[in-house]
N, C-alpha and C positions, 0 to 999 in steps of 0.2 A: 432755351434761355430761361432766366428766372428774375424775379424782382430782387431788389437789394436785400429785403428781409429773408428771401428764400422760402417764403410761405406758400407762394402760388406759382410753381414752375409751369412753364408753357412749352408745349411740344408741337412741332410741325408734323402733322400726320399725313398730309397729302400735298404733293406738288405736281401739277400737270401743265404742260405747255405744248401748244402747236401754233402754227403761224397766225391764226385768227382768233384764238382765245387762250387764256391761261388762268389757272385757279390754284388756290392754296388754302389749306385748312389748318388752323392752329387751335389747340385746346389747352385748357387748364382746369383745375378742379372747380373753378367758379364760372367760367364762360367759354363758349366755343365760338371762334370767329372764322367765317368763310369769306374769301374774297375772290371775285371773278372779274377779269378784264375781258371784254368782248368787243372785237372790232366790228363796227357797223359799216364803215366805208373807209376809204383812204383819208378822209377828213374827220371822221367821227368815231368815238368809242364810248362804251359804258363801263363804269366801275360799280359793281354791286357788292355790298357788305351785309352778311347775314350773321346776326348775333343771337346766340341761344343761352338762356340762363340755366346753368347746370346746378344751381343751389336749390335747397329745399325751402327757400323763402323768397319773397319778392325782392327784386333788385332794381335800383335806379342806375341807368347806364348813360354816360355822357360820351359822345363820339364827336371828335373835332378833327377836321382836315385843314391843313394850312397850305396855301398855294404861294410859292415864292419864286423868285428868279435866281439863276445861278450866280449872276454878278451883282445881285441886290440893286439893280437899276429900278427906277420908279415904275409902278404899274398904273396905267390909266384904267380905272374901274367905274362901271356904271351899271344900273339894273337893266334888264331886258325881259320881255314877255311876248309870247305869240297868242295869248288867250288860253292856251292849253298847258304850256310849260312856262316856267319862269326861273330866274336866277340872276347871275351877274355876268357881265362881259368885261374882259380885260385885254389889253394889248401891250406887247413888248415894243420897245422903240423901233419904229420902222417896220413892224410886223403886222400880220392880219389880226382882226378881232377874234377872240376865242370865247365862245358862248358856253357857259357852264350852267346846266339846270340842276336844281336841288329838289329832291322829292321828299315825301313822307313827313312834311312839316318842318323840314330843315330850314335854317336861317343862315345868313352870311353877313359879314361885316368887314370893312377895310381896317386892317390892323395897324399898318404903318405905310410908308411910301412904297415898299416893295413886298407887301404880304396881304393876302386875303384869307379869312378863316370862315369856313362854313361848319355848322355844328347841329347836332341833334341831341335832345334829352328825352329818353324813353324809359318807361316803367315796364318791367317784365315780370310776369308771374313765374313760379317754378316750372321749368321745362318749356317756357314760352320762347318763341323765336320771332325776330323782326328783321325785315330786309330794308336796307337803306341804299339809295343809289344816286350816282352823279353821272350826267351825260355831258361830254365835252365835244364841241364842234369847232374845227379850225377854219376860219373864214378866208381860205385861199379861193379867189374867184376864178382863176385860170390855172388848172392843174397841168395842161400841156406846157405852159411856160415854166412851171416848176420842174418838169422832167427835162426840158430842152435847154432852157436859158437861165437857170438859177432859181431864185426863191419864189418865182411866180408873182401874180398880181393880187394885191390885197383887196378884199371886198369890203363893203360897208356892213355895219351891223344888220341893217335891213336886208341886204342881199344874203348874208349868212343865215338869217332866220329862214328865208325861202329855201336856200340850199339844204339846210338842216332837215327840213320837212321832206324834201325830195329824196335825200339820202335814206331816211328812215322808211319811206314808202318803197324805195327800190330794194332795200334790205328785206322788207316784209314779202315782196314778190319772190325774191330768191328763196327765202325760207319756206314759202308755201310750196315750191317745187320739191322741197325735201320732206314734205309731209308735216310741217309745223304750221298750224293754221293761224296762230296769232303771236304777236310780239308784244309782250308786256314786261314790266319790271318785277313781276312776282317770281320768287326764287325757283319754283317748280317749272315755270315757263322758260326761264333762262336755262335751266338744266336740260330741258327738251331741245333747246337750240344747240347746246354743246353736244348732246348725244347725236343729233342729226349731223352736225359737222364732223364729229368723230368717226361715224360710220361711213359718211359720204366719201371721206378721203381714205381711211385706212382699210376699209373692207375691200376696196378696189385696187389697192396698190400691190405691186409684185412683192412677194415675200422672200426673205433670205432663205437660202438652202445651204445646209452643211455648216451652220454657225450655231454657237451656243445661244440659248434664248436671251441671255443677258445683253446681247448686242442688238436686240430688237429696237430698244429705245433710240440708240444712236442711228440705226438705219432709218427709222421713222422720221427723225429730225433732219437727216441729210436729204431724204426724199422730199420733205416739206420745203426745204430751202430750194431744191431744184424746181419744185412746182411753183414757188413764188417768183421765180425768175423767168417763167414762161408766160406769155400773154395769150389769151386772158388768164390772169393768175388763178382764177377759180375754176378754169376749164378742166 
């Protein structure tokens, strides 16, 4: 794709997806953007954005993410904090609270009845990179009810804060068994998590025999779908 002026074409250089993470890299002559979506639990995921200034002079970068509803119904929005993380909580009508934490000095504001915007303003030296991240937790208090009887039981914001911390602690314990000692939002640490997940699944899976290598990606995806349908899904 390119801008309307055609001066700064952007190219997607990497697209990778498996069941519990996906990432994409888009580059242009001025900036490189890497985006990673990482599933922490059935209720929680992290989106990390890494921006690299490719120019030979300093650059000011404005990053804005807008949260909206599909049917433009009103969003109930309020701040939340657990002393370590902070951000905004919103709820769809009749739905659970969704906690969004915003890191690296990011801010947020209610735009209109059905939109929230969080944004960062950063200054980058030539070749410098910065990682921004958002973490979202869906406050379903009863997941068995979600599986068996419909949408589940909505928790309170207070309960969602407790569950969010428990999910992250559990994710850290799982990652430690794969050789990743810490879970941080630094880009290098996030890539270590992806590498551990990549090898944990694909190094142990049966390989296709007698097929062209171009079918490997399709086979890995099909195998991943089969794995996700077996409980426990990560076994």
